[in-house]
C-alpha positions, -999 to 999 in steps of 0.1 A, spaced: -20 181 -3 1 209 18 -19 196 46 3 164 50 38 180 38 56 148 55 33 122 44 47 86 39 45 50 49 29 41 79 41 7 79 76 -3 98 103 -19 76 137 -19 77 144 -33 38 124 -40 4 118 -76 17 104 -64 50 81 -39 32 68 -64 7 61 -89 38 44 -57 59 22 -47 23 12 -84 20 2 -83 55 -16 -50 53 -45 -63 32 -78 -57 47 -59 -53 78 -49 -17 94 -12 -6 95 -9 -3 130 -23 -40 133 6 -48 111 31 -29 133 23 -48 162 32 -87 144 59 -78 122 88 -73 149 83 -110 159 78 -121 124 109 -104 110 128 -117 141 118 -152 134 119 -151 96 148 -123 88 151 -135 51 132 -151 22 151 -180 29 140 -183 67 103 -178 54 109 -204 28 119 -229 55 95 -222 77 57 -238 76 27 -220 72 16 -231 107 47 -218 120 43 -183 103 8 -182 116 18 -182 152 33 -147 145 5 -131 129 -25 -145 140 -35 -113 156 -45 -99 122 -71 -108 97 -71 -135 71 -39 -148 88 -44 -184 76 -43 -172 39 -17 -149 44 8 -177 62 4 -197 32 12 -165 11 41 -156 29 57 -193 28 50 -195 -9 65 -159 -13 96 -167 5 101 -196 -14 97 -180 -50 120 -153 -36 151 -176 -25 144 -201 -53 136 -178 -85 151 -143 -73 183 -152 -54 165 -138 -22 161 -102 -38 128 -85 -41 122 -79 -80 121 -44 -92 94 -50 -119 54 -54 -117 56 -82 -140 80 -101 -116 61 -90 -81 31 -100 -94 40 -135 -102 47 -137 -61 22 -153 -37 -2 -125 -23 10 -99 -45 -16 -80 -66 -12 -48 -88 -16 -24 -56 9 -41 -37 34 -42 -64 33 -5 -69 38 2 -33 69 -19 -32 81 -3 -67 72 35 -51 82 28 -16 114 6 -20 125 13 -54 113 52 -59 93 43 -92 66 64 -102 37 41 -93 7 47 -73 -12 21 -52 -49 27 -53 -68 16 -19 -102 22 -4 -93 59 5 -78 68 -27 -107 52 -43 -133 72 -25 -115 105 -29 -112 99 -66 -149 94 -69 -162 120 -41 -140 147 -54 -152 137 -94 -116 131 -105 -130 101 -122 -162 85 -130 -183 72 -104 -181 38 -118 -145 38 -125 -123 8 -117 -91 9 -99 -71 7 -127 -89 37 -143 -83 55 -110 -47 47 -111 -44 53 -148 -59 88 -142 -40 102 -115 -7 88 -129 -17 110 -160 -21 143 -143 7 141 -115 44 148 -125 63 116 -115 83 131 -86 50 141 -69 33 109 -72 50 92 -40 40 125 -17 4 124 -34 1 90 -30 6 92 9 -13 125 17 -41 111 -3 -40 80 21 -37 101 52 -64 127 40 -88 96 36 -79 83 70 -83 114 90 -106 139 72 -125 125 40 -138 95 59 -165 74 47 -190 85 75 -192 119 90 -163 136 69 -144 164 87 -137 189 60 -157 217 80 -134 214 104 -106 227 85 -119 258 70 -84 266 53 -83 233 36 -87 230 -2 -126 226 -9 -142 202 -26 -153 225 -53 -116 235 -59 -105 196 -59 -129 191 -87 -122 225 -105 -84 217 -104 -86 178 -109 -54 176 -94 -37 198 -116 -52 179 -146 
């Protein structure tokens, strides 16, 4: 993924708590939209305790520009309460504990573990799913978990962070669902080469 040597997270955050909140908000919403609402949200609710003390209706006023904001406000309120009461205002560092929090599934947990705590995990989103299937890295009917396991099995741990974010950028900008732009990049690794190499596997 040399096309994106500096690929990394596109959500704005200052600490693991803000990252967790931003990733929860990003479900079915673009990172760009999330970045528009989080400054005000984090100013009003800078800690898990602050989120816990707020109400879902109060939280909604800061995130009502993004999709599913009713549900997400409830998730954030419950998440803040759990972090404050069960984890001493600290974001847990295990997938099992993260997935106990409201609004946190395996993908969100993996992103937080990778970005905040440098663990070799990989959150499979729609872009990675599309690329993995299009380039025959997995079977056409592969589940998200199977895609995750496949990529983790063939990538060196030290490369997972970069490849994860490079694949997302590649899916957003070039290998798009409609009208992919691969032909605009004649020097780009071809689909045939990716399939043959199978991500070094």
